[in-house]
RODO-2510 file (C-alpha; in nm, 4 decimals, decimal comma):
residues 361
     n   res          X          Y          Z
     1     m     2,8904     7,6335    15,8814
     2     e     2,7594     7,7117    16,2332
     3     r     2,9686     7,6117    16,5315
     4     n     2,8297     7,3563    16,7763
     5     p     2,7616     7,5432    17,1048
     6     h     2,8662     7,2335    17,3035
     7     d     3,2052     7,2165    17,1298
     8     r     3,4590     7,3494    17,3812
     9     r     3,7475     7,3484    17,1378
    10     k     3,8909     7,6899    17,0572
    11     p     3,8083     7,8052    16,7062
    12     a     4,1005     7,7930    16,4635
    13     k     4,2763     8,1227    16,4204
    14     t     4,2641     8,2693    16,0741
    15     r     4,5356     8,4962    15,9486
    16     p     4,4003     8,8160    15,7955
    17     p     4,5331     8,9239    15,4609
    18     a     4,8442     9,1369    15,4911
    19     g     4,7529     9,5003    15,4692
    20     d     4,9492     9,8187    15,4331
    21     h     4,9800     9,9008    15,8013
    22     r     5,0983     9,5464    15,8830
    23     q     5,3807     9,5845    15,6309
    24     l     5,4426     9,9345    15,7626
    25     r     5,5172     9,8111    16,1132
    26     g     5,7652     9,5609    15,9699
    27     h     5,9497     9,8371    15,7871
    28     r     5,9576    10,0474    16,1032
    29     h     6,0967     9,7579    16,3091
    30     r     6,3821     9,7071    16,0617
    31     a     6,4591    10,0790    16,0414
    32     c     6,4647    10,1010    16,4211
    33     l     6,6987     9,8065    16,4652
    34     a     6,9333     9,9239    16,1877
    35     t     6,9569    10,2792    16,3238
    36     t     7,0143    10,1684    16,6806
    37     a     7,2705     9,9091    16,5719
    38     m     7,4752    10,1822    16,4020
    39     g     7,5249    10,3464    16,7388
    40     l     7,6406    10,0163    16,8858
    41     l     7,8874     9,9177    16,6134
    42     p     8,2379     9,8207    16,7277
    43     t     8,5186    10,0391    16,5956
    44     y     8,7590     9,9601    16,3129
    45     a     9,0319     9,9072    16,5696
    46     t     8,8218     9,6323    16,7295
    47     i     8,6910     9,4296    16,4349
    48     g     8,8856     9,5698    16,1406
    49     i     8,7291     9,5698    15,7923
    50     w     8,4022     9,4307    15,9297
    51     a     8,3226     9,7692    16,0855
    52     p     8,2668     9,9540    15,7534
    53     v     8,1074     9,6407    15,6018
    54     l     7,8513     9,6248    15,8820
    55     l     7,7932     9,9997    15,8646
    56     v     7,7151     9,9887    15,4918
    57     t     7,4901     9,6848    15,5407
    58     l     7,2924     9,8567    15,8150
    59     r     7,2639    10,1714    15,6046
    60     v     7,1203     9,9700    15,3143
    61     i     6,8668     9,8052    15,5459
    62     q     6,7778    10,1443    15,6909
    63     g     6,7373    10,2999    15,3466
    64     f     6,5091    10,0297    15,2077
    65     s     6,3047    10,0226    15,5279
    66     y     6,2628    10,3986    15,5190
    67     g     6,1433    10,3823    15,1598
    68     g     5,8722    10,1320    15,2498
    69     e     5,7902    10,3290    15,5625
    70     v     5,7249    10,6532    15,3745
    71     t     5,5104    10,4880    15,1079
    72     g     5,3074    10,2911    15,3613
    73     a     5,2521    10,5968    15,5791
    74     v     5,1282    10,8003    15,2820
    75     l     4,8895    10,5199    15,1876
    76     m     4,7502    10,4966    15,5394
    77     t     4,6856    10,8708    15,5587
    78     t     4,5455    10,9196    15,2093
    79     e     4,3211    10,6119    15,2201
    80     f     4,1621    10,7438    15,5385
    81     a     4,1315    11,0977    15,4006
    82     p     3,8338    11,2467    15,2135
    83     r     3,8904    11,2612    14,8391
    84     h     3,9175    11,6426    14,8307
    85     r     4,1786    11,6439    15,1121
    86     r     4,4090    11,3568    15,0139
    87     g     4,6886    11,5796    14,8876
    88     y     4,6833    11,8002    15,1976
    89     i     4,6720    11,5154    15,4491
    90     g     4,9218    11,3046    15,2530
    91     s     5,1682    11,5951    15,2426
    92     f     5,2373    11,5702    15,6150
    93     i     5,4316    11,2478    15,5594
    94     p     5,6859    11,4010    15,3145
    95     a     5,7159    11,6969    15,5523
    96     a     5,7985    11,4561    15,8362
    97     g     6,1181    11,3475    15,6590
    98     p     6,2765    11,6958    15,6723
    99     a     6,1491    11,7261    16,0309
   100     g     6,3586    11,4218    16,1157
   101     l     6,6449    11,5654    15,9133
   102     l     6,6186    11,8884    16,1145
   103     l     6,6321    11,6970    16,4425
   104     a     6,9283    11,4945    16,3168
   105     t     7,1100    11,8128    16,2123
   106     i     7,0526    11,9671    16,5555
   107     a     7,1814    11,6492    16,7222
   108     i     7,4915    11,6458    16,5023
   109     m     7,5606    12,0125    16,5715
   110     a     7,5245    11,9465    16,9458
   111     v     7,7763    11,6620    16,9575
   112     a     8,0095    11,8328    16,7073
   113     g     8,1012    12,0803    16,9809
   114     m     8,2450    11,8064    17,2016
   115     e     8,6140    11,7535    17,2541
   116     e     8,7581    11,5576    16,9620
   117     t     8,8608    11,2603    17,1768
   118     d     8,5139    11,2395    17,3362
   119     f     8,3427    11,2739    16,9997
   120     l     8,5485    10,9963    16,8435
   121     s     8,5061    10,7780    17,1502
   122     y     8,1299    10,7951    17,2086
   123     g     7,9851    11,1289    17,0950
   124     w     7,9114    11,0228    16,7376
   125     r     7,6971    10,7349    16,8697
   126     i     7,4521    10,9561    17,0602
   127     p     7,2335    11,0709    16,7633
   128     f     7,1924    10,7099    16,6447
   129     l     7,0903    10,5864    16,9884
   130     l     6,8513    10,8770    17,0495
   131     s     6,6688    10,7993    16,7245
   132     a     6,5476    10,4720    16,8754
   133     v     6,3338    10,6684    17,1242
   134     l     6,1420    10,8410    16,8446
   135     v     6,0932    10,5137    16,6612
   136     l     5,9518    10,3475    16,9730
   137     v     5,7049    10,6339    17,0110
   138     g     5,5946    10,5770    16,6524
   139     l     5,5541    10,2050    16,7133
   140     a     5,3394    10,2686    17,0203
   141     i     5,1126    10,5029    16,8265
   142     r     5,0788    10,2644    16,5349
   143     a     5,0357     9,9429    16,7343
   144     s     4,6565     9,9667    16,7314
   145     a     4,6162    10,1329    16,3921
   146     p     4,3244     9,9782    16,1998
   147     e     4,3414     9,8828    15,8344
   148     s     4,2349    10,1622    15,6022
   149     p     3,8698    10,1471    15,4898
   150     v     3,9815    10,1526    15,1274
   151     f     4,1953     9,8407    15,1674
   152     a     3,9490     9,6678    15,4014
   153     g     3,6689     9,7233    15,1500
   154     s     3,8675     9,5905    14,8551
   155     r     3,7566     9,2476    14,7309
   156     t     4,0784     9,1840    14,5381
   157     r     4,3773     9,0163    14,7022
   158     h     4,6989     8,8909    14,5436
   159     s     4,9223     8,6311    14,7031
   160     a     5,2225     8,7922    14,5316
   161     p     5,1325     9,1582    14,4689
   162     i     5,4853     9,2464    14,3558
   163     l     5,4530     9,0021    14,0650
   164     e     5,1144     9,1487    13,9785
   165     v     5,2720     9,4955    13,9679
   166     f     5,5296     9,3917    13,7077
   167     r     5,2789     9,1788    13,5180
   168     r     5,0121     9,4460    13,4698
   169     h     5,1579     9,7828    13,5708
   170     t     5,5128     9,7916    13,4334
   171     r     5,4564    10,1159    13,2395
   172     t     5,3188    10,2889    13,5481
   173     v     5,6144    10,1720    13,7585
   174     l     5,8678    10,3003    13,5051
   175     l     5,6940    10,6358    13,4745
   176     g     5,6717    10,6546    13,8546
   177     v     6,0464    10,5955    13,8731
   178     g     6,1015    10,8772    13,6246
   179     t     5,8639    11,1113    13,8068
   180     g     6,0592    11,0797    14,1306
   181     f     6,4009    11,0687    13,9619
   182     g     6,4609    11,4440    13,9511
   183     f     6,3557    11,4951    14,3103
   184     y     6,5964    11,2312    14,4396
   185     v     6,8808    11,3777    14,2334
   186     i     6,8331    11,7353    14,3569
   187     f     6,7665    11,6210    14,7144
   188     y     7,0889    11,4219    14,7437
   189     v     7,2874    11,6870    14,5606
   190     l     7,1641    11,9395    14,8185
   191     l     7,2092    11,7035    15,1102
   192     v     7,5410    11,5357    15,0273
   193     f     7,7292    11,6845    14,7325
   194     a     7,6675    12,0550    14,7956
   195     g     7,7771    12,0235    15,1590
   196     s     8,1008    11,8575    15,0540
   197     y     8,1476    12,1175    14,7792
   198     l     8,1107    12,4007    15,0303
   199     t     8,3665    12,2586    15,2730
   200     t     8,6271    12,0979    15,0457
   201     q     8,6130    12,3251    14,7393
   202     l     8,5028    12,6598    14,8813
   203     g     8,6611    12,6296    15,2256
   204     h     8,3564    12,6884    15,4462
   205     p     8,3401    12,5389    15,7972
   206     a     8,1209    12,2315    15,8439
   207     q     7,8601    12,4338    16,0353
   208     v     7,7625    12,6287    15,7200
   209     p     7,6101    12,3368    15,5246
   210     l     7,4555    12,2011    15,8462
   211     v     7,2761    12,5302    15,9134
   212     a     7,1807    12,5557    15,5450
   213     v     7,0192    12,2093    15,5483
   214     a     6,8360    12,2973    15,8707
   215     i     6,6950    12,6112    15,7054
   216     g     6,5926    12,4101    15,4007
   217     s     6,4203    12,1518    15,6205
   218     v     6,2156    12,4250    15,7865
   219     m     6,1027    12,5416    15,4419
   220     v     5,9691    12,1938    15,3596
   221     i     5,7963    12,1604    15,6976
   222     v     5,6266    12,5004    15,6651
   223     f     5,5287    12,4944    15,2978
   224     g     5,4707    12,1199    15,2494
   225     p     5,1077    12,1125    15,3695
   226     l     5,0307    12,4276    15,1694
   227     c     5,1591    12,2673    14,8492
   228     g     4,9662    11,9507    14,9296
   229     s     4,6488    12,1533    14,9693
   230     l     4,7136    12,3304    14,6386
   231     s     4,7471    11,9895    14,4709
   232     d     4,3927    11,9106    14,5871
   233     r     4,2690    12,2291    14,4251
   234     f     4,4746    12,2475    14,1062
   235     g     4,5816    11,8848    14,0608
   236     r     4,8926    11,6797    14,1341
   237     r     5,0437    11,7058    13,7850
   238     p     5,0422    12,0884    13,7656
   239     m     5,2191    12,1099    14,1017
   240     i     5,4876    11,8534    14,0159
   241     v     5,5426    11,9988    13,6682
   242     t     5,5672    12,3529    13,8068
   243     g     5,8051    12,2489    14,0843
   244     s     6,0237    12,0506    13,8444
   245     a     6,0455    12,3371    13,5936
   246     l     6,1198    12,6086    13,8510
   247     t     6,3794    12,3966    14,0322
   248     a     6,5459    12,3076    13,7011
   249     l     6,5784    12,6762    13,6152
   250     f     6,7036    12,7639    13,9633
   251     s     6,9720    12,4918    13,9667
   252     f     7,2172    12,7192    13,7825
   253     a     7,1439    13,0149    14,0098
   254     f     7,1852    12,7910    14,3149
   255     f     7,5469    12,7044    14,2398
   256     a     7,6176    13,0642    14,1406
   257     m     7,4971    13,1748    14,4849
   258     l     7,7163    12,9150    14,6550
   259     a     8,0215    13,0355    14,4636
   260     t     7,9904    13,3898    14,6004
   261     g     8,1394    13,2764    14,9296
   262     g     7,8980    13,4555    15,1667
   263     a     7,7200    13,2436    15,4296
   264     t     7,4041    13,4562    15,4134
   265     l     7,3676    13,4036    15,0397
   266     i     7,4325    13,0310    15,0842
   267     y     7,1499    13,0084    15,3387
   268     l     6,9206    13,1958    15,1010
   269     a     7,0158    12,9609    14,8174
   270     y     6,9251    12,6560    15,0259
   271     a     6,5991    12,8137    15,1414
   272     l     6,4936    12,8872    14,7828
   273     a     6,6054    12,5460    14,6556
   274     f     6,4193    12,3523    14,9241
   275     g     6,1166    12,5778    14,8844
   276     l     6,0957    12,5084    14,5099
   277     v     6,1590    12,1377    14,5615
   278     t     5,8666    12,1305    14,8054
   279     i     5,6263    12,2252    14,5259
   280     m     5,6994    11,8961    14,3495
   281     y     5,7874    11,6847    14,6521
   282     s     5,4773    11,7469    14,8616
   283     p     5,2269    11,5729    14,6275
   284     l     5,4814    11,3374    14,4671
   285     i     5,4369    11,0174    14,6716
   286     t     5,0601    11,0599    14,6871
   287     f     5,0500    11,1091    14,3097
   288     i     5,2503    10,7924    14,2403
   289     a     5,0499    10,5853    14,4899
   290     e     4,7198    10,6974    14,3377
   291     q     4,8253    10,5538    14,0015
   292     f     4,7829    10,1946    14,1260
   293     p     4,4702     9,9959    14,2208
   294     t     4,4161     9,9202    14,5883
   295     a     4,5345     9,5579    14,5859
   296     v     4,8830     9,6504    14,4591
   297     r     4,9052    10,0155    14,5646
   298     f     5,1617     9,9608    14,8385
   299     s     5,3832     9,7347    14,6264
   300     g     5,3596     9,9486    14,3130
   301     a     5,4334    10,2784    14,4856
   302     s     5,7141    10,1227    14,6922
   303     v     5,8860     9,9681    14,3902
   304     a     5,8658    10,2929    14,1924
   305     g     5,9949    10,4931    14,4865
   306     q     6,2781    10,2570    14,5750
   307     i     6,4098    10,2289    14,2201
   308     g     6,3851    10,6051    14,1755
   309     a     6,5738    10,6624    14,5012
   310     v     6,8520    10,4196    14,4085
   311     r     6,8900    10,5338    14,0477
   312     g     6,8445    10,9015    14,1292
   313     g     6,9565    10,9721    14,4838
   314     g     7,1977    10,6851    14,5362
   315     l     7,4159    10,7735    14,2379
   316     a     7,3693    11,1523    14,2388
   317     p     7,6615    11,2461    14,4695
   318     l     7,9019    11,0183    14,2771
   319     i     7,7905    11,1515    13,9379
   320     a     7,8038    11,5117    14,0588
   321     t     8,1551    11,4634    14,1984
   322     a     8,2748    11,3115    13,8703
   323     l     8,1185    11,5950    13,6689
   324     l     8,2774    11,8555    13,8956
   325     a     8,6217    11,7015    13,8471
   326     a     8,5827    11,6708    13,4694
   327     w     8,3949    11,9859    13,3615
   328     g     8,3307    12,2039    13,6643
   329     i     8,0312    12,3060    13,8693
   330     w     7,8140    12,4094    13,5735
   331     a     7,8156    12,0501    13,4511
   332     v     7,6641    11,9538    13,7875
   333     a     7,3955    12,2196    13,7432
   334     a     7,3183    12,0861    13,3954
   335     y     7,2913    11,7315    13,5342
   336     v     7,0432    11,8447    13,8005
   337     c     6,8450    12,0424    13,5429
   338     a     6,8251    11,7467    13,3031
   339     s     6,7100    11,5076    13,5776
   340     l     6,4280    11,7431    13,6731
   341     l     6,3161    11,7662    13,3107
   342     v     6,2947    11,3853    13,3104
   343     s     6,0580    11,4108    13,6073
   344     l     5,8536    11,6730    13,4269
   345     a     5,8145    11,4583    13,1152
   346     c     5,7219    11,1420    13,3087
   347     t     5,4679    11,3330    13,5170
   348     l     5,2923    11,4536    13,2029
   349     a     5,2766    11,0926    13,0768
   350     l     5,0815    10,9813    13,3854
   351     k     4,7138    11,0477    13,4512
   352     e     4,5879    11,3167    13,6879
   353     t     4,4700    11,1533    14,0109
   354     s     4,3487    11,4280    14,2438
   355     r     3,9829    11,3465    14,1626
   356     s     4,0253    10,9711    14,1271
   357     d     3,8304    10,7189    14,3339
   358     l     4,0720    10,5043    14,5352
   359     t     3,8053    10,2397    14,5985
   360     a     3,7807    10,1533    14,2285
   361     e     3,9120     9,8010    14,1645
***
């Protein structure tokens, strides 16, 4: 209906349908607030048991927000990208995670050299507070980001997309969880368990695992885009299957290299492990997201990723520690190997998506 030109009333505002980048900004806001709040937490001496309770709560909020952030960022990049370049362009988002990890490691190493009293007083807060600056830069860049042409051109909208995901795409979600399961296990074993193993069981100083993780992060940053580009040429499934198989085989050699006691060999072990993981990790989120139609792509990929992270990464350090205490380090290697074979099998059960049309309803 045409508007009367003599009507001076302001037209009613209509709320556009929620799109991926709108949800993405919400995730980034929550991650920013949670990270900054960690640096502002009162000490145990001040508020008692509430200090660790608040810390765990903020970490949970941060973790869930990060999961949505990564998925949404991959969707925004791949839905803008040409079909033959989606894997390459989408791979920059997974590579950004280790870039942040590298910066965090450098920040931790910088404050770790402080006097113990200064570190315990305020030094440990500095990395958390500095992270807010990077988040604000990201918010400024994304403030005017348009909706992706794929989502904007979609005629299908769901008032409750999460319900639609479980109603029509349960199999895809479960297979997506399994596809990412092995990656999250090996990633958190490398990031959390192996560092503790090196310091508490093998007697290395804390700087050794920090430097090792920094080296591994560089491997992901350097080789991530290359692996993403190869997934455009050879397909997502071959890359994930190859990465899962090679990392599974290397898991035994990795712990053998750690047990030798030499820092140089430990650094090499981390470099090789992260390099092999990159083969599967680089196209992983893009591959899972491409399994879902546009209207539920964000929700479907986020649910699969979050469940995989909780079931795989969240429990991995605890399971690895229990296996080490009961049967030794080779039981941990077997656990990592088995989890990667789960990823391999689930990947083969999903369709290849590197040539798929994202605009198809």
